[in-house]
N, C-alpha and C positions, 0 to 999 in steps of 0.2 A: 168375164175374165176369169173367174175360178174355174171355169169349163176347161180355160185354155193351162192355165197355170199350174191345176193340181197333176196332168199326165206330166208335164215338164216336171214337176217336183219328184214325182214316182220314179221318172226315169232317171233322175239325180241319185234318187234314196238307191235305187236298182245299182246304178253303175258304182255306188260309193260299197255299197255290201259287196260286190262282184268282184271289187280293189283288196277288200278285207274279209274273205269268205268267213276266219275265225270269230269277228264278231254275232255272227248269226248263232254259233253253237254256244257262244259265250253268254247273250242272252239268253238263250234257253235254258243255260246251268241256271243263271239269275233266278228265274222264275220257278224252277222245278225246287231249287234249293230253298225258297220262301215258302211254298208249297208243303213241303213235305216239314219246315220247322213249324209250320202250323198245325199239322194235320198228324206228325208221328211222335210218340212219344220219345223223349230222351234223345229224340235225332241231332238234337247242339250238344250234347253232351262232350266232354273231352273224349272218352271211349269210341263215340259212334263216328267223330271227324276224324281220329289219326287210326282207326279202322279202313275208312274208305280212303284215306290216303295212302298207304300203305300196301294195301291190298290194289287199288287202282295202279302204284309204282312197278307193283312187279310186272304186271300184266304189261304195265304201259312201255316198259324196258323195251320188250319186242315189238310192240304199237310204234314205234318209231320206226323200224326198222323196213315194218310193213308198210307205213306211209309212203317212205322213201320208193319202195318198189312201185308202189300203187299210182305214185307221182309219174315215174318211170313207164305207165301203163300195164305194169305184170301185178299177177297176184302169186300167195305163195300160203296154200293152206296146208302144207305140212307144217309151220314154226312150231303147235304143241307138239306135235310128235320127236320134232327135231329139239326142243326144249327136254323132253322126256329122255332120249338119249344121252345131251349133254348131261342134264344132272345123273343118270347112270353110270355115266365114265365117271364121273367126278365121285360119286359113293363109291364104287368100288374101288378106284383107286386109292381114296383113303380109308375105307376100311379093312382093303386086304393087298394093295399095294400090285402090282405087276410080278408074274413069276411066270415063266416060259422056261421049257425044257428042264425043270428043275432048279432052274437059276432065279435069283430075286434081282429082277432091274429095278427096280422100283418098291422099296419097304412102304410101308402102310402109314397113312399120317403125314405125309407129302404135300400139305394142303397148295402150296404155291402149285406146284409140279403138276399136282391135277388139278387144279383150275386150267393152268393152261392147254392142258392136254384135252378139256373138255369142253374148251373155247374150238381149238382146232379140228376137233371132231365135228363139232356143228358147226364150222366155217366150211366145212367137206364136204358135209351134205348140203348146206345152201350152193357150193360151188357144181354139184353133181344136177342140183333143179335148175341152174342157170346155162349150165352149157345141155343140158335138155331141150329147154325152151328156144336156146338161140341156134345150136347146130341143127335140130330137127325140125323145130318149125311147127311143133306142137304147142299150142294156146296154152298159156301158162296155169289157166283154171284147170286143165283137163292134166297136164303135166304134174303140179302139185297134187291132184288129187289121188293120182296114182302112188306117187312118191310119198305123200301122208301115209298109206294105207303099208308101205313097205317100209318107212319109217318105225313107224307102230310095230310094225312085227318084230324090227330091230329088238325096239325096247322091249316087248316081253321077251324076246329068248333072250337080251341079258339077264332079265328077270327071273328066268327058270336056268339061268347058267347055274354050275355047280359052287360059284362063287353066293351067287344070291341067297343059295339054298342053305348054306352053310350060315346065315344068319338067323337060320329059326323060323324063318316063314318065307315059303314061296313065293315068288314074284317081288318080295320087299328087299332090297339094301338098307339098313340101318348101319349108323355111324355110332359105335358102341365106345369108342375111345373118349377121351379127354377134348374140350370143345379146343381148335384154336385159337389165335388170334385173328386169324383169317375168318372166321366165322362172325366174330366182334364188328371186324370190320366191314364184310359185304352186307351185313345186314343184323348189327347188333341193337339191342334195346335201346332207346333214348330214355333212360331212367329221369334225367331233370323233367325232362316233359311229361312223361307219363306221370309222375308221382305227382301234378299240379292237380288233378281231380280225384272225384270220387267217384266210381270204381276209377282206376286207374288206364289211361291211358294205353295204346297200343302203336304208337309209334316207332318206326324203325328205320335203319340208315339206307332202306332200300328208299326211302323216300329222296335222299339227299343224290341215290343214285338216278333216279330216275330225273331230277332235275338238272344235275350235270350231262345227262347225255342229251337232254333236249336241249340244252344251249348248244352244244358241241352240235348237235344235226341243223338248231337253225340257224346258225354259222355257218356249216359248209354250203346249206341249200342257198343260203342268202348272200354269201360273200365269198365264194369262189366258183372258180369255173368248173369243177365238176357238178355244183349246184345247178348251173346255167345249163348243163348237159344234160341231169336226167329231165329237166321241166321240157328243154326242145326236143328230148328223146320219146316223150309220154305225148307232146304236144302235136309234134308234125314228125314222126321217125322218117321219111323219106327226104324231107325239108333238112332234118338233120344231118343226114348222110351224106346229103349233098355241100352241108358246108363242113364237111369234115371232122364231124363226131361219131366216133366209134360205136354206134349204138349197142353194138353187140356187146361189146365190154363194159359200157355201162351198166346195162341189165345184168350181167354176169357180176359185178361188183357188188351190186344191190341186192342181190340174191346173197353173195355170201356177207355181207353186212347182216342181212336180214337173220342168218343162221346164227352169227356168232352174238348177236344180241338176245335171242332164244336162246340160245344155250348158257348166255349170263342170267338171264331171267331165272332158269332154272336152277343154276346153282346158287344166287341168291337166294330164291324160296327154301332149298335145303337146307341152306347155312343155320335158318330159323328152326328149320323143323328137320333134322338132321332125319330122315326115312323118304325113301321114292317107291311107287308103284308103277305096273305101266302104262296105268290110266293118267299119269300126272301131266296137265296141260289138254286134257282130253276136250276138245269144244270149243279152246281157245281161240283158235283161228278164227273164227268165226266173228269172235268177239270184236278180234283186231280189225276184222274188215269193216265191221258196222261202228266202231269207235272213227275209224279213216272216214268212214263217208259221211256219218252225223257232224265230225269234225269240218266238211266242204273240202273234202278230196273227191276229186269227181270220179268214177267208175273208169271211163275213157284214160284217162289220166294228162299229164301237160297241167295241172290244175290243183291249190290246195296248199295248204302249212301245215309243218309241222307243229307250231303249237296249237291249230287246230284240232289234228289227231289228237295230241295229248288233253286237250279239256272234254273232248269227246271220250275216252279212256274214263276221266274222271266222271264225267255224266251219268255215263253205264255203270259205274260202281255204287255212286250215289243214289242213282234210281233202285237198285236191289237193295242198297243198306234201308232206303228209305220204307221200302213196301214191306220190309219184315217187320223193321218199326213201329211201322201203321197198322198190323196185324193182318195184311195182305198177304193171301196164298202165293209162295214162291213160285207155284208153277206160273203164276201170271208173266212174272219176269218176263218169261220167253216172250210171252203176246205185247207186252208194255214195250219192250226192244224192237220187236216188229215194226209197231205203230211208231214209234218214233224214226224208222230204217224209213219206214216209207214216207213220214213226211221230211225228212234230210232230203230223200233223194227227190222230191217234187221240187224241194227248195230250190237245191243244187242246180236243176232243170231251169227251172225260170230264169234263175241268176246266168245262166250259161245262155240264154236265150238274147240275142244282140249285141 
């Protein structure tokens, strides 16, 4: 009887895990949390925990956009470069304003206008990605690999512009004025929480933004028609088209959303560290993809959850922090992430069978 019931029980467990893909990454998160709690000094300190949450939240903001895009069956390797361009637009407008033909179109320090401008520019970069992929039929992996280099070139050009050079350091734009209220609103210091420990914690408003955007994305993906369209587009594009879904429009909108969230993440980060260089966000696109895969999103699309991707990002940041506190060479971080990624892919493949 045991030989008959055991496979049946395994199939039921497998089916349950397949229905709730975020359970696997949540179990992994809990296990690693206990491992680092026992092996890494000060891992459970307020400073360590808040650093994990804050850094993961800044990266997690655009990971959510990448998650929606991957569920629809596409990739965006240019999000790190888009983040840099958006942050540069915000920084330059804040520090220097906008001057054309000797006329001041926007004075420096107009923080809300600078934020909107940065999001618009980042959204346009996402739109360019979407149009290239949909109109040309080029695989998004290849298309965004090209735009990753192109957008990074734009960031470097902005860093080498005359406006950047007037900041006293080529490539770097700094905001030297008095911090506007928007900075505190976007990524201010949670003094009440941070003062609860010694040393003080590092919690910032980015944690709230990450939580709010995660909730919004979960609602959109679970309870709206658009979310159903995203899953249908990634699951079977031909079938989705036959049902009347404009899959091309869905993909383009997902690229735009990803671009906007990348630009917003750049502005949020700049608000707490008001300086930007062309290398900002470099390599983050791979972390975003890794977080999504570890969180249970299939590479071929059509499956996975926003919550899984969010937990995946928290797991990656926890691993980095834990390795540092455990005294492990940080160069092993990439090797560790690679191992976790391989295990996640194997797990996702196993769950997808049958």
